[in-house]
PADREN-824077 format. One record per atom (N, C-alpha, C, O): residue number from 1; atom name; y negated, x negated, z negated. Coordinates in steps of 0.2 Angstrom, whole numbers. Last residue first. Layout:
{pt NUM CA {Y X Z}}
...
//
This chain:
{pt 118 N {-345 -24 -280}}
{pt 118 CA {-348 -22 -283}}
{pt 118 C {-345 -19 -291}}
{pt 118 O {-350 -17 -295}}
{pt 117 N {-331 -24 -271}}
{pt 117 CA {-335 -29 -274}}
{pt 117 C {-338 -30 -279}}
{pt 117 O {-336 -34 -284}}
{pt 116 N {-333 -9 -266}}
{pt 116 CA {-328 -12 -270}}
{pt 116 C {-329 -19 -274}}
{pt 116 O {-327 -20 -280}}
{pt 115 N {-344 -10 -258}}
{pt 115 CA {-344 -7 -263}}
{pt 115 C {-340 -10 -267}}
{pt 115 O {-342 -13 -272}}
{pt 114 N {-337 -16 -247}}
{pt 114 CA {-342 -21 -251}}
{pt 114 C {-342 -19 -258}}
{pt 114 O {-341 -22 -263}}
{pt 113 N {-332 -6 -239}}
{pt 113 CA {-330 -11 -242}}
{pt 113 C {-330 -15 -247}}
{pt 113 O {-326 -17 -250}}
{pt 112 N {-346 -1 -233}}
{pt 112 CA {-341 4 -239}}
{pt 112 C {-335 0 -241}}
{pt 112 O {-332 2 -245}}
{pt 111 N {-350 -11 -226}}
{pt 111 CA {-357 -7 -233}}
{pt 111 C {-351 -5 -238}}
{pt 111 O {-350 -7 -243}}
{pt 110 N {-339 -12 -217}}
{pt 110 CA {-341 -19 -219}}
{pt 110 C {-346 -15 -227}}
{pt 110 O {-346 -16 -233}}
{pt 109 N {-343 3 -209}}
{pt 109 CA {-339 -1 -214}}
{pt 109 C {-339 -4 -220}}
{pt 109 O {-340 -2 -225}}
{pt 108 N {-358 -1 -206}}
{pt 108 CA {-355 3 -213}}
{pt 108 C {-347 5 -215}}
{pt 108 O {-345 9 -219}}
{pt 107 N {-353 -10 -198}}
{pt 107 CA {-357 -11 -202}}
{pt 107 C {-358 -8 -209}}
{pt 107 O {-360 -10 -214}}
{pt 106 N {-347 -4 -187}}
{pt 106 CA {-344 -8 -191}}
{pt 106 C {-348 -10 -198}}
{pt 106 O {-345 -12 -203}}
{pt 105 N {-356 5 -183}}
{pt 105 CA {-351 8 -186}}
{pt 105 C {-347 2 -189}}
{pt 105 O {-344 3 -194}}
{pt 104 N {-365 -3 -176}}
{pt 104 CA {-367 -1 -183}}
{pt 104 C {-362 4 -187}}
{pt 104 O {-364 6 -192}}
{pt 103 N {-356 -7 -166}}
{pt 103 CA {-359 -13 -170}}
{pt 103 C {-361 -10 -178}}
{pt 103 O {-361 -12 -184}}
{pt 102 N {-347 -5 -156}}
{pt 102 CA {-352 1 -162}}
{pt 102 C {-353 -4 -166}}
{pt 102 O {-348 -5 -170}}
{pt 101 N {-339 -15 -148}}
{pt 101 CA {-342 -10 -147}}
{pt 101 C {-350 -4 -148}}
{pt 101 O {-354 -2 -145}}
{pt 100 N {-335 -24 -159}}
{pt 100 CA {-336 -27 -152}}
{pt 100 C {-342 -23 -148}}
{pt 100 O {-347 -25 -146}}
{pt 99 N {-331 -17 -170}}
{pt 99 CA {-334 -22 -170}}
{pt 99 C {-338 -25 -163}}
{pt 99 O {-344 -28 -162}}
{pt 98 N {-323 -8 -165}}
{pt 98 CA {-328 -5 -169}}
{pt 98 C {-334 -11 -166}}
{pt 98 O {-339 -11 -162}}
{pt 97 N {-314 -14 -162}}
{pt 97 CA {-314 -11 -157}}
{pt 97 C {-321 -9 -159}}
{pt 97 O {-325 -8 -154}}
{pt 96 N {-309 -19 -172}}
{pt 96 CA {-310 -24 -168}}
{pt 96 C {-314 -21 -162}}
{pt 96 O {-317 -24 -158}}
{pt 95 N {-303 -7 -179}}
{pt 95 CA {-310 -12 -181}}
{pt 95 C {-312 -17 -179}}
{pt 95 O {-317 -20 -182}}
{pt 94 N {-294 -4 -171}}
{pt 94 CA {-298 -1 -171}}
{pt 94 C {-305 -4 -174}}
{pt 94 O {-311 -4 -171}}
{pt 93 N {-285 -13 -173}}
{pt 93 CA {-286 -13 -165}}
{pt 93 C {-294 -9 -167}}
{pt 93 O {-299 -12 -164}}
{pt 92 N {-284 -13 -186}}
{pt 92 CA {-287 -20 -185}}
{pt 92 C {-287 -17 -176}}
{pt 92 O {-289 -22 -173}}
{pt 91 N {-286 2 -195}}
{pt 91 CA {-281 -4 -193}}
{pt 91 C {-285 -7 -190}}
{pt 91 O {-290 -5 -189}}
{pt 90 N {-289 10 -209}}
{pt 90 CA {-290 8 -204}}
{pt 90 C {-288 3 -200}}
{pt 90 O {-288 -2 -204}}
{pt 89 N {-292 17 -223}}
{pt 89 CA {-284 17 -218}}
{pt 89 C {-289 16 -210}}
{pt 89 O {-290 20 -206}}
{pt 88 N {-297 10 -237}}
{pt 88 CA {-298 13 -231}}
{pt 88 C {-294 10 -224}}
{pt 88 O {-294 5 -221}}
{pt 87 N {-294 7 -253}}
{pt 87 CA {-289 11 -247}}
{pt 87 C {-294 14 -243}}
{pt 87 O {-295 20 -243}}
{pt 86 N {-301 -3 -258}}
{pt 86 CA {-304 4 -256}}
{pt 86 C {-301 8 -253}}
{pt 86 O {-303 13 -250}}
{pt 85 N {-291 -13 -254}}
{pt 85 CA {-293 -13 -261}}
{pt 85 C {-299 -7 -261}}
{pt 85 O {-301 -7 -266}}
{pt 84 N {-292 -15 -240}}
{pt 84 CA {-288 -13 -244}}
{pt 84 C {-288 -10 -251}}
{pt 84 O {-286 -5 -252}}
{pt 83 N {-304 -21 -240}}
{pt 83 CA {-303 -14 -237}}
{pt 83 C {-297 -9 -239}}
{pt 83 O {-297 -3 -240}}
{pt 82 N {-305 -32 -246}}
{pt 82 CA {-309 -26 -248}}
{pt 82 C {-308 -20 -245}}
{pt 82 O {-311 -15 -248}}
{pt 81 N {-295 -38 -235}}
{pt 81 CA {-293 -37 -246}}
{pt 81 C {-297 -30 -247}}
{pt 81 O {-295 -24 -248}}
{pt 80 N {-304 -41 -225}}
{pt 80 CA {-296 -36 -227}}
{pt 80 C {-294 -34 -234}}
{pt 80 O {-291 -29 -237}}
{pt 79 N {-314 -46 -232}}
{pt 79 CA {-317 -43 -229}}
{pt 79 C {-310 -36 -229}}
{pt 79 O {-310 -30 -232}}
{pt 78 N {-307 -58 -235}}
{pt 78 CA {-310 -54 -239}}
{pt 78 C {-313 -49 -238}}
{pt 78 O {-315 -47 -243}}
{pt 77 N {-304 -63 -221}}
{pt 77 CA {-299 -61 -227}}
{pt 77 C {-303 -59 -233}}
{pt 77 O {-299 -56 -236}}
{pt 76 N {-314 -66 -216}}
{pt 76 CA {-310 -60 -210}}
{pt 76 C {-306 -58 -219}}
{pt 76 O {-306 -53 -222}}
{pt 75 N {-331 -66 -224}}
{pt 75 CA {-326 -68 -220}}
{pt 75 C {-320 -62 -220}}
{pt 75 O {-320 -56 -223}}
{pt 74 N {-348 -60 -221}}
{pt 74 CA {-342 -61 -226}}
{pt 74 C {-334 -62 -221}}
{pt 74 O {-333 -58 -216}}
{pt 73 N {-361 -59 -214}}
{pt 73 CA {-359 -62 -220}}
{pt 73 C {-353 -61 -224}}
{pt 73 O {-352 -62 -230}}
{pt 72 N {-360 -52 -203}}
{pt 72 CA {-361 -49 -210}}
{pt 72 C {-360 -52 -216}}
{pt 72 O {-360 -50 -222}}
{pt 71 N {-357 -61 -196}}
{pt 71 CA {-361 -61 -193}}
{pt 71 C {-365 -56 -201}}
{pt 71 O {-371 -57 -202}}
{pt 70 N {-342 -61 -200}}
{pt 70 CA {-346 -66 -202}}
{pt 70 C {-353 -66 -200}}
{pt 70 O {-356 -71 -201}}
{pt 69 N {-337 -52 -192}}
{pt 69 CA {-337 -51 -202}}
{pt 69 C {-343 -56 -204}}
{pt 69 O {-347 -55 -207}}
{pt 68 N {-336 -56 -183}}
{pt 68 CA {-341 -50 -184}}
{pt 68 C {-343 -51 -190}}
{pt 68 O {-348 -50 -193}}
{pt 67 N {-328 -66 -183}}
{pt 67 CA {-335 -63 -179}}
{pt 67 C {-338 -60 -180}}
{pt 67 O {-344 -61 -178}}
{pt 66 N {-316 -56 -187}}
{pt 66 CA {-320 -61 -190}}
{pt 66 C {-324 -64 -187}}
{pt 66 O {-325 -68 -192}}
{pt 65 N {-316 -46 -178}}
{pt 65 CA {-315 -44 -183}}
{pt 65 C {-321 -49 -187}}
{pt 65 O {-326 -48 -190}}
{pt 64 N {-312 -56 -167}}
{pt 64 CA {-317 -52 -163}}
{pt 64 C {-319 -50 -172}}
{pt 64 O {-323 -53 -174}}
{pt 63 N {-299 -61 -172}}
{pt 63 CA {-305 -66 -170}}
{pt 63 C {-309 -61 -167}}
{pt 63 O {-312 -64 -163}}
{pt 62 N {-290 -50 -175}}
{pt 62 CA {-291 -52 -178}}
{pt 62 C {-295 -58 -178}}
{pt 62 O {-296 -60 -183}}
{pt 61 N {-290 -47 -159}}
{pt 61 CA {-292 -43 -163}}
{pt 61 C {-293 -45 -171}}
{pt 61 O {-298 -41 -174}}
{pt 60 N {-280 -57 -156}}
{pt 60 CA {-285 -55 -154}}
{pt 60 C {-292 -53 -157}}
{pt 60 O {-297 -56 -158}}
{pt 59 N {-269 -56 -163}}
{pt 59 CA {-271 -62 -164}}
{pt 59 C {-281 -61 -161}}
{pt 59 O {-285 -64 -162}}
{pt 58 N {-264 -45 -160}}
{pt 58 CA {-268 -44 -164}}
{pt 58 C {-271 -49 -165}}
{pt 58 O {-276 -48 -168}}
{pt 57 N {-262 -50 -146}}
{pt 57 CA {-265 -43 -146}}
{pt 57 C {-269 -43 -152}}
{pt 57 O {-275 -41 -153}}
{pt 56 N {-252 -59 -147}}
{pt 56 CA {-258 -60 -144}}
{pt 56 C {-262 -54 -145}}
{pt 56 O {-267 -57 -147}}
{pt 55 N {-242 -49 -152}}
{pt 55 CA {-243 -55 -155}}
{pt 55 C {-249 -58 -153}}
{pt 55 O {-253 -60 -158}}
{pt 54 N {-239 -38 -140}}
{pt 54 CA {-241 -36 -147}}
{pt 54 C {-244 -42 -153}}
{pt 54 O {-248 -40 -157}}
{pt 53 N {-235 -50 -132}}
{pt 53 CA {-241 -46 -129}}
{pt 53 C {-243 -44 -136}}
{pt 53 O {-248 -47 -139}}
{pt 52 N {-222 -55 -136}}
{pt 52 CA {-227 -58 -135}}
{pt 52 C {-234 -56 -136}}
{pt 52 O {-238 -59 -139}}
{pt 51 N {-215 -44 -133}}
{pt 51 CA {-215 -43 -141}}
{pt 51 C {-221 -49 -139}}
{pt 51 O {-226 -47 -141}}
{pt 50 N {-214 -41 -120}}
{pt 50 CA {-217 -36 -124}}
{pt 50 C {-217 -37 -130}}
{pt 50 O {-219 -33 -133}}
{pt 49 N {-208 -53 -117}}
{pt 49 CA {-218 -55 -119}}
{pt 49 C {-217 -49 -120}}
{pt 49 O {-222 -49 -123}}
{pt 48 N {-193 -53 -122}}
{pt 48 CA {-198 -59 -125}}
{pt 48 C {-205 -57 -123}}
{pt 48 O {-209 -59 -128}}
{pt 47 N {-191 -43 -109}}
{pt 47 CA {-191 -41 -115}}
{pt 47 C {-195 -46 -122}}
{pt 47 O {-200 -43 -125}}
{pt 46 N {-194 -51 -100}}
{pt 46 CA {-199 -44 -99}}
{pt 46 C {-198 -44 -106}}
{pt 46 O {-204 -44 -109}}
{pt 45 N {-185 -64 -100}}
{pt 45 CA {-194 -65 -98}}
{pt 45 C {-196 -56 -104}}
{pt 45 O {-199 -55 -109}}
{pt 44 N {-176 -54 -97}}
{pt 44 CA {-176 -58 -103}}
{pt 44 C {-183 -60 -106}}
{pt 44 O {-186 -58 -111}}
{pt 43 N {-179 -51 -84}}
{pt 43 CA {-179 -47 -88}}
{pt 43 C {-178 -48 -95}}
{pt 43 O {-180 -44 -99}}
{pt 42 N {-177 -61 -77}}
{pt 42 CA {-186 -59 -77}}
{pt 42 C {-186 -53 -84}}
{pt 42 O {-190 -52 -88}}
{pt 41 N {-164 -65 -78}}
{pt 41 CA {-171 -68 -81}}
{pt 41 C {-176 -66 -81}}
{pt 41 O {-180 -68 -85}}
{pt 40 N {-159 -54 -71}}
{pt 40 CA {-158 -53 -76}}
{pt 40 C {-163 -61 -80}}
{pt 40 O {-165 -60 -86}}
{pt 39 N {-166 -59 -54}}
{pt 39 CA {-166 -53 -60}}
{pt 39 C {-165 -54 -66}}
{pt 39 O {-171 -54 -69}}
{pt 38 N {-161 -72 -54}}
{pt 38 CA {-166 -72 -52}}
{pt 38 C {-170 -65 -59}}
{pt 38 O {-174 -64 -64}}
{pt 37 N {-147 -69 -54}}
{pt 37 CA {-148 -74 -57}}
{pt 37 C {-156 -72 -60}}
{pt 37 O {-157 -72 -66}}
{pt 36 N {-148 -59 -40}}
{pt 36 CA {-147 -59 -48}}
{pt 36 C {-148 -61 -54}}
{pt 36 O {-151 -58 -59}}
{pt 35 N {-152 -69 -32}}
{pt 35 CA {-155 -65 -35}}
{pt 35 C {-153 -61 -39}}
{pt 35 O {-158 -59 -42}}
{pt 34 N {-140 -77 -33}}
{pt 34 CA {-146 -82 -34}}
{pt 34 C {-149 -75 -37}}
{pt 34 O {-149 -74 -43}}
{pt 33 N {-129 -69 -27}}
{pt 33 CA {-131 -74 -35}}
{pt 33 C {-138 -76 -40}}
{pt 33 O {-140 -76 -46}}
{pt 32 N {-137 -64 -15}}
{pt 32 CA {-136 -58 -21}}
{pt 32 C {-135 -63 -26}}
{pt 32 O {-139 -62 -31}}
{pt 31 N {-150 -69 -7}}
{pt 31 CA {-142 -71 -9}}
{pt 31 C {-140 -66 -13}}
{pt 31 O {-146 -64 -15}}
{pt 30 N {-166 -63 -7}}
{pt 30 CA {-159 -62 -1}}
{pt 30 C {-152 -64 -3}}
{pt 30 O {-147 -60 -1}}
{pt 29 N {-173 -70 -15}}
{pt 29 CA {-174 -64 -12}}
{pt 29 C {-168 -59 -8}}
{pt 29 O {-167 -53 -7}}
{pt 28 N {-171 -81 -18}}
{pt 28 CA {-170 -78 -23}}
{pt 28 C {-173 -71 -22}}
{pt 28 O {-176 -68 -26}}
{pt 27 N {-171 -91 -7}}
{pt 27 CA {-164 -88 -8}}
{pt 27 C {-166 -81 -15}}
{pt 27 O {-162 -77 -15}}
{pt 26 N {-189 -89 -5}}
{pt 26 CA {-182 -93 -3}}
{pt 26 C {-177 -87 -6}}
{pt 26 O {-178 -81 -8}}
{pt 25 N {-196 -81 -17}}
{pt 25 CA {-199 -86 -13}}
{pt 25 C {-189 -87 -14}}
{pt 25 O {-186 -87 -19}}
{pt 24 N {-196 -60 -19}}
{pt 24 CA {-197 -70 -21}}
{pt 24 C {-196 -72 -18}}
{pt 24 O {-194 -69 -13}}
{pt 23 N {-199 -50 -14}}
{pt 23 CA {-206 -53 -15}}
{pt 23 C {-205 -62 -19}}
{pt 23 O {-209 -66 -21}}
{pt 22 N {-187 -42 -22}}
{pt 22 CA {-192 -40 -17}}
{pt 22 C {-196 -46 -17}}
{pt 22 O {-197 -47 -23}}
{pt 21 N {-178 -39 -32}}
{pt 21 CA {-182 -45 -33}}
{pt 21 C {-185 -47 -26}}
{pt 21 O {-187 -53 -25}}
{pt 20 N {-175 -26 -30}}
{pt 20 CA {-180 -28 -37}}
{pt 20 C {-181 -34 -38}}
{pt 20 O {-184 -35 -43}}
{pt 19 N {-167 -24 -20}}
{pt 19 CA {-173 -23 -18}}
{pt 19 C {-179 -24 -22}}
{pt 19 O {-184 -23 -20}}
{pt 18 N {-157 -31 -24}}
{pt 18 CA {-160 -36 -20}}
{pt 18 C {-166 -32 -19}}
{pt 18 O {-170 -35 -16}}
{pt 17 N {-152 -23 -34}}
{pt 17 CA {-153 -29 -35}}
{pt 17 C {-157 -31 -32}}
{pt 17 O {-162 -33 -35}}
{pt 16 N {-147 -14 -24}}
{pt 16 CA {-151 -9 -29}}
{pt 16 C {-157 -14 -34}}
{pt 16 O {-163 -13 -37}}
{pt 15 N {-136 -20 -16}}
{pt 15 CA {-145 -18 -13}}
{pt 15 C {-151 -16 -18}}
{pt 15 O {-157 -16 -17}}
{pt 14 N {-129 -19 -26}}
{pt 14 CA {-130 -27 -23}}
{pt 14 C {-136 -25 -21}}
{pt 14 O {-141 -28 -23}}
{pt 13 N {-125 -5 -28}}
{pt 13 CA {-126 -9 -33}}
{pt 13 C {-131 -17 -32}}
{pt 13 O {-135 -19 -36}}
{pt 12 N {-121 -5 -15}}
{pt 12 CA {-126 1 -17}}
{pt 12 C {-131 -5 -24}}
{pt 12 O {-137 -7 -24}}
{pt 11 N {-109 -13 -15}}
{pt 11 CA {-114 -12 -9}}
{pt 11 C {-121 -9 -11}}
{pt 11 O {-127 -12 -10}}
{pt 10 N {-102 -5 -24}}
{pt 10 CA {-104 -12 -25}}
{pt 10 C {-109 -14 -19}}
{pt 10 O {-114 -18 -21}}
{pt 9 N {-101 8 -17}}
{pt 9 CA {-104 8 -24}}
{pt 9 C {-106 2 -26}}
{pt 9 O {-111 1 -29}}
{pt 8 N {-94 5 -6}}
{pt 8 CA {-101 8 -6}}
{pt 8 C {-103 8 -10}}
{pt 8 O {-109 9 -10}}
{pt 7 N {-82 -2 -9}}
{pt 7 CA {-88 -4 -6}}
{pt 7 C {-92 0 -6}}
{pt 7 O {-97 -3 -3}}
{pt 6 N {-70 1 -18}}
{pt 6 CA {-75 5 -18}}
{pt 6 C {-81 -1 -15}}
{pt 6 O {-85 -3 -19}}
{pt 5 N {-55 -4 -15}}
{pt 5 CA {-59 -7 -18}}
{pt 5 C {-65 -2 -13}}
{pt 5 O {-65 -2 -7}}
{pt 4 N {-38 -3 -12}}
{pt 4 CA {-42 2 -15}}
{pt 4 C {-48 -2 -16}}
{pt 4 O {-47 -5 -21}}
{pt 3 N {-24 -13 -4}}
{pt 3 CA {-31 -11 -11}}
{pt 3 C {-37 -7 -8}}
{pt 3 O {-41 -7 -3}}
{pt 2 N {-10 -3 4}}
{pt 2 CA {-15 -6 5}}
{pt 2 C {-21 -5 -2}}
{pt 2 O {-23 0 -5}}
{pt 1 N {6 -1 1}}
{pt 1 CA {1 0 0}}
{pt 1 C {-6 -5 1}}
{pt 1 O {-7 -10 -3}}
//
């Protein structure tokens, strides 16, 4: 009896990966094994960099808050400590946006936080 192989499904699988590697250079786009390795490695980079993106944005927000806080005469760490002491529930993303785009609102938050120091 002849061997039964599902060429339709395996070809479709290969075509799907080759479609995903379209635009790569050289054999990375049209040789199955090279394209598959390229795609798999790209997936691992994508997973890793979704985490790194969050890390990088948090660092950016902290830098923006620190710069704005120092203009108000207080350091970043002291400001965050006072905000936590006052139970002001505001995250770093929103605080950085206030610092960059709404300085008067940021000043109000700093003033509210400084009340705990007194």
